[in-house]
N, C-alpha and C positions, 0 to 999 in steps of 0.2 A: 857641433856641426850636427845637421842633420842630414841622414843620408837620403839619398833621393830617388824612391824606387818608381821606376816607369810603371806603368800599367799600359799593356798595348791598348789601342783606341780598338773601338767596339767593332764589330763585324758586322755589315748590312744580315741578315736575314736569306737565309739561302731561299733562292727562286725556284719555285718549285711549278711547273706546267701545269695550266688546269687546260679542261677541255672544257671548252662551251657547245653546251646542246644549239646548233640553227635550225633555224624552221625554213628558209630557203634551200636550194637544190644541192648547192653551193658546201663543198665540202666541210666540215666543222674548224674553226679556227681554235687555235692553241696560245694563251694569254698566261701571264703569269696570275700570282695574287695579289698583289699591289694592282692590278685593272680589276675593276670591279664591274665598271660599266660599258658596255658597247651602245652605240647610241649610231643611226641607219638618221645621215641626212640626206631629207628629199627638196627639191628646189621648184617652189611652183613660183611662175612668172605671169604673173596678172598682167594684160595690156588695159590702162582705162584713160590712156588719151585720145581725147578726140581734134586732130589736126584738123587747122586752118582749110588746108587743102579738101579732106572728104567734104567739112562742111562746107564749104561754095562750089565742089565740084557737081555732090548731089542738089546742092540748094534747101536744105534743113532751116529749119523756119529755128526760133528761137522755142518753139515750143516742143520741137522733134527733140531738140536737144535737151529742151530740160525735164521732157520726159523720160528719154533714156538714162537720165543722169538720175531723177527719181528729183527734180525740182521743178517748185509747182511757180505759173508764171502766166499769166493772163494775158500776157504780150506774145503776136503774131509777127514779128518782123524780124529779116536778118540777122544774122551775126555781123554781117557788112554793113548794113545799115546802120545798124548802134556804136559801130568802130565811127564811121564818116562822123555821126553824131558827135563823138566824142571825139575826134581830129578837127573837130569846125569850132566844140569849143573851147580847146588846147589851145588850137591858133589864135581863140580872138584873145585867151587870157596868156598868152605866152611872158607880157610883160611880168607876171604875176609871179613871183621866185619863191613867196614865203608865203606863211597860214599862221596864226593867231591864235590858239585856241584860247573861245571867249569865259570859257569856266577859268582857266587858273592864270592867263596873259602871256602863257609860253608862246615862243616864236618858234617854228621848224622851218628847214627847206623843205619846199614841194618835193613828194616824192613821183620816182621818173615811172616808178608800177606800183601797183597793191601789194606786193609781200615786204617792200622794203619799207610801206609807212611806215608813223609811229605811233603807236595804238591807241591813244587820242583822236590821232584824224580816222584811224577804225573806225573808234566807236559813235563820231562825229555824222559818219555817213552813216551810219543806224540811225542814231537819232534825227536825224533829218530827214528820214524817211529815204535816200538814197538807195539804199540797200538795203536786204531783209533782216540780216544778220554780217558780223565777225568772221569773215572767211577762213580756216584753218592755211596753210598755204597746201596741204594734196590736197584740199575739195575745190582749189582751183583747177577749170577747164577755159573752152573757148568760151564759151558762155558766159561764165564770172566775171570770167577777163573783161571784157567786152561790158559787162556791166559795170567794173569799176573801174574802167577806163573813163567811161561816162560820168561815172559819180562824183571819182576826184577832181577832171575837168569843171563839172557842176559845185562842185566845193569851190572854188575858186571863184566863183562869179561870184559867190555870196560875200554883204560887205559884212556882216560880224566876223567872219573868218579873215578877211585881209588887213596888212599889217597896214597903220595910219600911214 
């Protein structure tokens, strides 16, 4: 029979206080040897959104908003005018619920808004010249949203994207 000699479990090393010099005027902090990094977090909030109310009340044009957001456009019409055109196009094509990808034949539901559009629909908007580029969600603002609504509504009117 083996004699079972039990060894005591290893003890964690003793934590020795270490004084860390502080740059600020606050008293130095005491930390243990195991704490090696002290990070001071600073949160900065930057508001880049342009609300519809602000653009409507100030009478800003698309060019004004585009210039503020480093978007280049030759158009000088209001966001409200683009949105009105998009709504008229959407109303005229309300019966079109699906789009067909002419390259692959894939059929997809018409998205209610640009962020929910499939990638091929976004690429088709660029290919057809309805948008300058495929926008990421963080690039969307009042001006871009108006343009994407109009572009999606226009794409629905194109016969090669309609389901037979």
